[in-house]
C-alpha positions as CSV (number, residue, x, y, z in Angstrom):
1,M,0.0,0.0,0.0
2,S,1.3,3.4,-0.9
3,R,1.5,6.2,1.8
4,S,3.2,9.5,2.2
5,I,6.7,8.9,3.5
6,L,5.9,10.5,6.9
7,A,2.8,8.5,7.5
8,A,4.6,5.3,6.5
9,A,7.4,6.0,8.9
10,F,5.2,6.5,11.9
11,V,2.0,4.7,11.1
12,V,2.6,2.1,13.8
13,A,2.6,4.7,16.6
14,A,-1.0,4.1,17.6
15,A,-0.4,0.4,18.2
16,L,1.0,1.0,21.7
17,P,-0.6,2.8,24.7
18,A,0.6,6.2,25.7
19,L,3.6,6.4,28.0
20,A,3.2,7.2,31.6
21,G,5.0,7.1,34.9
22,A,8.6,6.1,34.3
23,A,11.3,8.5,35.4
24,P,12.3,11.0,32.6
25,E,16.0,10.3,33.1
26,A,15.5,6.5,32.6
27,E,13.3,7.0,29.5
28,A,15.8,9.4,28.0
29,T,18.7,6.9,28.6
30,R,16.6,4.1,27.1
31,F,15.8,6.3,24.1
32,V,19.5,6.8,23.3
33,R,20.3,3.1,23.9
34,E,17.6,1.8,21.5
35,T,18.4,4.5,18.9
36,R,22.0,3.2,18.9
37,Q,20.8,-0.4,18.7
38,L,18.7,0.3,15.7
39,E,21.7,2.0,14.0
40,V,23.7,-1.2,14.1
41,S,20.9,-3.7,13.9
42,P,17.7,-2.2,12.2
43,L,16.5,-5.7,11.1
44,Q,16.7,-7.4,14.5
45,P,13.6,-9.1,15.8
46,G,11.5,-6.6,17.7
47,A,12.9,-3.6,15.8
48,D,9.4,-2.5,14.9
49,D,8.4,-2.5,18.5
50,M,11.5,-0.4,19.4
51,R,10.5,2.1,16.7
52,R,7.0,2.3,18.1
53,W,8.3,3.1,21.6
54,L,10.8,5.6,20.3
55,F,8.3,7.4,18.2
56,N,5.7,7.6,21.1
57,W,8.4,9.0,23.4
58,A,9.6,11.5,20.8
59,L,6.0,12.6,20.2
60,E,5.1,13.0,23.8
61,T,8.2,14.4,25.5
62,P,7.8,18.1,26.3
63,D,11.6,18.5,26.7
64,Y,12.7,18.1,23.0
65,Q,11.5,19.0,19.6
66,V,12.5,17.5,16.2
67,I,12.1,19.8,13.2
68,I,11.1,17.8,10.2
69,C,13.4,18.9,7.3
70,P,13.7,16.9,4.0
71,V,17.5,16.5,4.1
72,L,17.5,12.7,3.2
73,G,16.2,13.1,-0.3
74,L,13.5,10.5,0.2
75,P,10.5,10.1,-2.2
76,E,7.3,11.8,-1.0
77,T,5.3,8.6,-1.3
78,V,6.4,5.0,-0.8
79,D,5.1,1.4,-0.9
80,E,5.4,0.6,2.8
81,E,5.5,-3.1,2.1
82,T,8.6,-3.0,-0.1
83,S,10.5,0.3,0.8
84,I,12.9,0.9,3.7
85,A,12.4,4.6,3.4
86,P,10.0,4.8,6.3
87,Q,12.6,3.1,8.6
88,V,15.3,5.4,7.4
89,L,13.3,8.5,8.0
90,A,12.3,7.2,11.5
91,Q,16.0,6.6,12.2
92,Q,16.8,10.2,11.2
93,T,14.3,11.5,13.7
94,F,15.5,9.2,16.5
95,G,19.2,10.2,15.8
96,N,18.2,13.9,15.9
97,L,16.5,13.5,19.3
98,A,19.2,11.2,20.8
99,Y,21.8,13.9,19.9
100,Q,19.7,16.5,21.8
101,I,19.6,14.2,24.8
102,T,23.3,13.6,24.9
103,E,24.6,17.0,23.7
104,G,21.8,19.4,24.7
105,S,19.2,21.1,22.5
106,D,20.5,24.7,22.7
107,G,23.0,24.3,19.8
108,E,22.6,24.9,16.1
109,E,19.8,23.2,14.1
110,L,22.5,22.1,11.6
111,D,24.2,19.9,14.3
112,R,20.8,18.3,15.2
113,Q,19.9,17.6,11.6
114,L,23.4,16.3,10.8
115,A,23.2,13.9,13.8
116,G,19.9,12.6,12.5
117,V,21.3,12.1,9.0
118,E,24.4,10.2,10.2
119,S,22.2,7.9,12.4
120,A,20.0,7.2,9.3
121,L,23.1,6.4,7.2
122,K,24.4,3.9,9.7
123,A,21.1,2.0,9.6
124,Y,20.8,2.3,5.8
125,A,24.2,0.7,5.4
126,V,23.0,-2.4,7.3
127,F,19.8,-2.5,5.2
128,M,22.0,-2.4,2.0
129,K,24.1,-5.3,3.2
130,A,21.0,-7.4,3.7
131,D,19.3,-6.4,0.4
132,P,21.0,-4.1,-2.0
133,S,17.9,-4.0,-4.2
134,L,16.3,-1.7,-1.7
135,K,18.7,1.1,-2.4
136,I,17.5,4.7,-2.3
137,P,19.4,7.0,-4.7
138,G,19.0,10.1,-2.5
139,V,20.5,8.3,0.6
140,D,23.2,6.7,-1.5
141,H,24.2,10.3,-2.5
142,L,24.4,11.3,1.1
143,A,26.6,8.3,1.9
144,T,29.0,9.4,-0.9
145,L,29.1,13.0,0.4
146,K,29.9,11.6,3.9
147,K,32.9,9.7,2.5
148,A,34.0,12.8,0.7
149,G,33.8,14.9,3.8
150,T,31.2,17.3,2.4
151,L,28.0,16.0,4.1
152,R,27.9,18.8,6.6
153,A,28.0,21.5,3.9
154,H,25.3,19.7,1.9
155,V,23.0,19.4,4.9
156,A,23.6,23.1,5.7
157,A,22.6,24.1,2.2
158,V,19.4,22.0,2.3
159,I,18.4,23.5,5.7
160,E,19.0,27.0,4.4
161,E,16.8,26.4,1.3
162,K,14.0,24.3,2.8
163,C,14.0,24.9,6.5
164,G,15.6,28.3,6.9
165,A,14.1,31.3,8.7
166,D,11.9,32.2,5.7
167,A,10.7,28.6,5.1
168,P,7.8,27.1,7.0
169,R,8.9,24.8,9.9
170,E,7.0,21.9,11.3
171,T,7.7,19.8,14.4
172,L,7.2,16.1,14.4
173,S,3.8,16.3,16.0
174,Q,2.6,19.0,13.6
175,S,3.8,17.0,10.6
176,L,2.1,13.8,11.8
177,D,-1.2,15.6,12.5
178,A,-1.2,16.8,9.0
179,E,-0.8,13.2,7.7
180,D,-3.7,11.8,9.8
181,A,-1.8,8.5,10.0
182,A,-3.8,5.3,10.8
183,P,-2.8,2.3,12.9
184,S,-1.0,-0.5,11.1
185,D,-2.4,-4.0,11.0
186,L,1.0,-5.6,11.0
187,T,1.5,-8.5,13.3
188,V,4.2,-7.5,15.7
189,F,6.6,-9.4,17.9
190,L,5.2,-8.4,21.3
191,G,1.5,-9.2,21.8
192,D,1.5,-12.0,19.2
193,F,4.7,-14.0,18.8
194,L,5.5,-13.3,22.4
195,R,2.5,-12.7,24.6
196,G,4.0,-13.2,28.0
197,T,7.1,-14.4,29.9
198,S,8.1,-15.7,33.3
199,V,11.6,-15.1,34.6
200,V,12.5,-16.9,37.7
201,Y,15.9,-15.9,39.2
202,P,17.8,-16.7,42.4
203,M,17.7,-14.0,45.1
204,Q,21.3,-14.8,46.3
205,V,24.4,-15.4,44.2
206,G,27.5,-16.1,46.3
207,Q,27.7,-13.2,48.8
208,W,25.4,-11.0,46.7
209,Q,21.7,-10.6,47.7
210,A,18.8,-9.2,45.7
211,V,17.6,-6.0,47.6
212,D,15.4,-4.2,45.2
213,E,13.4,-4.8,42.0
214,R,12.2,-2.2,39.5
215,R,9.7,-2.6,36.6
216,Y,9.7,-0.1,33.8
217,D,6.5,1.2,32.4
218,D,7.2,0.8,28.7
219,V,6.8,-2.7,27.3
220,L,10.3,-2.9,26.0
221,G,11.9,-1.8,29.3
222,G,11.5,-5.0,31.2
223,A,12.7,-5.0,34.7
224,S,15.9,-4.7,36.7
225,V,17.1,-6.3,40.0
226,R,19.7,-4.7,42.3
227,F,22.1,-7.0,44.2
228,E,24.3,-5.9,47.1
229,R,26.7,-7.5,49.6
230,P,25.3,-7.1,53.1
231,G,27.2,-4.4,54.9
232,D,29.1,-3.3,51.8
233,K,28.0,0.0,50.3
234,T,31.0,0.4,48.0
235,G,29.5,-1.4,45.1
236,W,26.3,-2.8,43.5
237,I,25.1,-4.9,40.6
238,D,22.0,-4.1,38.5
239,L,20.7,-7.0,36.5
240,Y,18.3,-6.2,33.6
241,F,15.9,-8.4,31.8
242,Y,14.0,-7.1,28.7
243,P,12.7,-8.7,25.4
244,A,15.2,-8.9,22.6
245,G,13.6,-11.4,20.2
246,V,15.0,-14.4,18.3
247,Q,18.5,-13.5,17.4
248,E,21.3,-15.3,15.5
249,P,24.9,-14.9,16.8
250,A,25.7,-12.0,14.5
251,Q,22.7,-10.1,15.6
252,R,23.5,-10.7,19.3
253,R,26.9,-9.1,18.7
254,E,25.3,-6.1,17.0
255,A,22.9,-5.7,20.0
256,A,25.9,-5.7,22.3
257,E,27.6,-3.0,20.2
258,G,24.5,-1.0,20.5
259,E,24.6,-1.4,24.3
260,R,28.2,-0.2,24.4
261,E,27.4,2.9,22.3
262,A,24.5,3.8,24.6
263,L,26.6,3.3,27.7
264,L,29.4,5.5,26.2
265,D,26.8,8.2,25.5
266,A,25.5,8.0,29.0
267,R,28.9,8.1,30.7
268,R,31.0,10.1,28.3
269,E,31.1,13.3,30.4
270,Q,32.1,11.3,33.5
271,M,35.0,9.5,31.8
272,A,38.5,10.8,31.3
273,S,38.3,9.8,27.6
274,E,36.2,7.7,25.3
275,R,39.2,5.5,24.8
276,D,39.0,4.6,28.5
277,M,36.1,2.2,27.8
278,S,37.4,-1.2,26.6
279,P,36.2,-2.8,23.4
280,L,33.7,-5.6,23.8
281,Q,35.3,-9.0,24.5
282,S,33.6,-12.4,24.1
283,M,33.1,-14.9,26.8
284,V,31.0,-18.1,27.1
285,V,28.6,-18.5,30.0
286,P,26.7,-21.5,31.2
287,V,22.9,-21.3,31.1
288,A,19.9,-23.5,32.1
289,S,19.5,-26.6,29.9
290,L,16.4,-26.7,27.6
291,G,16.6,-30.5,27.0
292,P,18.2,-33.7,28.0
293,G,21.5,-32.8,26.4
294,G,23.1,-31.6,29.7
295,P,24.5,-28.1,30.4
296,A,24.1,-25.5,27.8
297,R,26.2,-22.3,27.0
298,V,25.6,-19.0,25.3
299,D,28.0,-16.3,24.1
300,A,28.2,-13.1,26.0
301,N,30.1,-9.9,25.7
302,V,31.9,-7.9,28.5
303,L,33.6,-4.5,28.8
304,D,35.0,-2.4,31.6
305,F,35.7,1.3,32.1
306,G,36.2,3.9,34.8
307,Y,34.2,7.0,35.6
308,S,33.8,9.6,38.3
309,H,30.6,10.7,40.0
310,E,30.3,13.5,42.7
311,G,34.0,13.3,43.3
312,T,34.2,9.5,43.7
313,A,36.0,7.3,41.2
314,Y,34.4,4.0,40.2
315,S,35.4,0.9,38.3
316,S,32.5,-0.3,36.2
317,V,31.7,-3.4,34.1
318,M,28.9,-4.4,31.7
319,V,28.2,-8.0,30.7
320,F,25.6,-8.7,28.1
321,A,24.0,-11.8,26.7
322,I,20.8,-12.8,24.9
323,D,19.1,-16.0,25.9
324,R,15.5,-17.4,25.4
325,M,14.4,-14.2,23.6
326,Y,15.5,-11.9,26.4
327,A,18.5,-9.6,26.8
328,I,20.2,-10.2,30.2
329,K,22.5,-7.3,31.1
330,L,24.7,-6.9,34.1
331,R,26.0,-3.5,35.2
332,Y,28.5,-3.5,38.1
333,S,29.8,-0.3,39.7
334,V,32.3,-0.3,42.6
335,E,34.4,2.4,44.2
336,A,37.9,2.3,42.6
337,T,39.5,2.2,46.1
338,A,37.7,-1.1,46.7
339,A,38.3,-2.8,43.4
340,S,40.4,-2.0,40.3
341,R,38.8,-2.4,36.8
342,E,40.4,-5.8,36.4
343,Q,39.1,-6.9,39.8
344,A,35.7,-5.6,39.1
345,R,35.6,-7.4,35.8
346,R,36.5,-10.7,37.4
347,E,33.8,-10.3,40.0
348,A,31.2,-9.4,37.4
349,E,32.1,-12.4,35.2
350,T,32.0,-14.7,38.2
351,F,28.6,-13.4,39.3
352,F,27.2,-13.7,35.7
353,K,28.5,-17.3,35.3
354,A,27.1,-18.3,38.7
355,L,23.7,-16.6,38.1
356,L,22.6,-17.7,34.6
357,P,22.3,-21.5,35.2
358,G,19.7,-20.7,37.9
359,V,17.7,-18.3,35.7
360,E,14.6,-19.9,34.1
361,I,12.9,-18.0,31.3
362,T,9.7,-19.4,29.8
363,S,7.5,-17.6,27.3
364,F,4.2,-18.2,25.5
365,G,2.5,-17.0,22.4
366,S,2.5,-17.9,18.7
367,C,6.2,-18.7,19.2
368,G,4.8,-22.1,20.3
369,G,4.2,-22.9,16.7
370,V,7.9,-22.9,15.8
371,P,9.2,-26.4,15.2
372,A,10.9,-28.1,18.2
373,A,14.3,-28.4,16.5
374,D,14.4,-24.6,15.8
375,Q,13.2,-24.0,19.3
376,L,16.2,-25.8,20.7
377,R,18.7,-24.4,18.2
378,L,17.7,-20.8,18.9
379,R,17.1,-21.4,22.6
380,M,13.7,-19.7,22.4
381,G,12.2,-21.0,25.7
382,C,8.7,-20.9,24.3
383,V,6.3,-23.4,26.1
384,G,3.3,-23.0,23.8
385,A,0.4,-20.7,22.9
386,D,-0.7,-20.6,26.5
387,P,1.2,-19.9,29.7
388,Q,2.4,-22.6,32.1
389,L,2.7,-22.1,35.8
390,P,6.4,-21.8,36.7
391,V,8.1,-23.5,39.6
392,V,9.3,-20.9,42.0
393,G,11.4,-22.5,44.8
394,E,12.7,-21.3,48.1
395,G,15.2,-18.5,47.5
396,Q,13.8,-17.6,44.1
397,R,11.6,-14.9,42.8
398,E,9.5,-14.5,39.7
399,L,9.3,-11.6,37.3
400,R,6.2,-11.9,35.1
401,F,5.8,-9.9,31.8
402,E,2.5,-9.7,29.8
403,Y,2.2,-8.1,26.4
404,P,-1.3,-7.1,25.2
405,A,-2.2,-7.8,21.6
406,V,-1.9,-4.9,19.2
407,H,-5.7,-4.4,18.9
408,D,-6.0,-4.4,22.7
409,A,-3.3,-1.8,23.2
410,A,-4.7,0.4,20.4
411,G,-8.1,0.4,22.1
412,Q,-6.8,1.6,25.5
């Protein structure tokens, strides 16, 4: 079906309920993180759900505005079933707003627009690797200009001509109102393929004890659990669970790269240098077995860095893995006087390897229709179309996530 490019880019917005309740700082950090993830992995399972959330937040936040300026050279109308132009335009918008979150919104409009274009170009390059037949001449031209070092001058000229002081300007909400976009009937990952999940985790891992649990209001946010050592206030571990979809190994690495970029954006001003954050390194961690084959393992990625907060220096570590359609992310921060980066990294890796075999993740939905062989190969953890009551033993706690069907969410 043909639509205007703007309507096609944001037609899915009405499929999710309005945002409410979560702390603005947490939402802004999540916005940047998911924008970076979509730059490196725009085709990952669940990408459409991420775009829905990002768009809703961009539309509803009172703190930032995105001026819609036609700097990408996209066609005015597209066939939304065959064109990637809507996703590229959406990425431009997300990149613009993510720049405002990390760098501030008081600078030049050119810097904001350029950040959006560069974000879109990163995602476009991934689309082209997957299917070169989807190329968009206008975006190819921008990629050439970027390689030549003349992209900024080109964007400045377009802004001056089409979005300058004498040209009419529209914000994202004004432009979308003019389009009168309608909800999409696309079947989405959350609410259909994945309708709900039970995560059962141990409340003690070695000397570490779970002391707090936080659920996020947006459906992609999942939940986090804080672990501390009794009597020790020098360090803490935050463990995050949130839906990531069915991912092949290459996609998992891309998701980890997106996490690193988001973390770098969040901590850049508190670090001595960007180079102070280590590259991602691979590790293998044991996980719960899904069949009679004995212990299982999945790949994970780890990094470490140092930062300062309110005059105190910290060693910090991130460990990231995807298992049974969920991202499992560990963030460990400890005062540098108590543990060096190397020591903190060893502690985080030890915790992660001890934790994961005791974590049970079971989901239900149309994922139950996937053949059993693929279920095992991809470690989906889907028990069928309907939920099953999990076993929660002594010293364990359950996190339960439910995802309403698209038509249910749209009617709220």
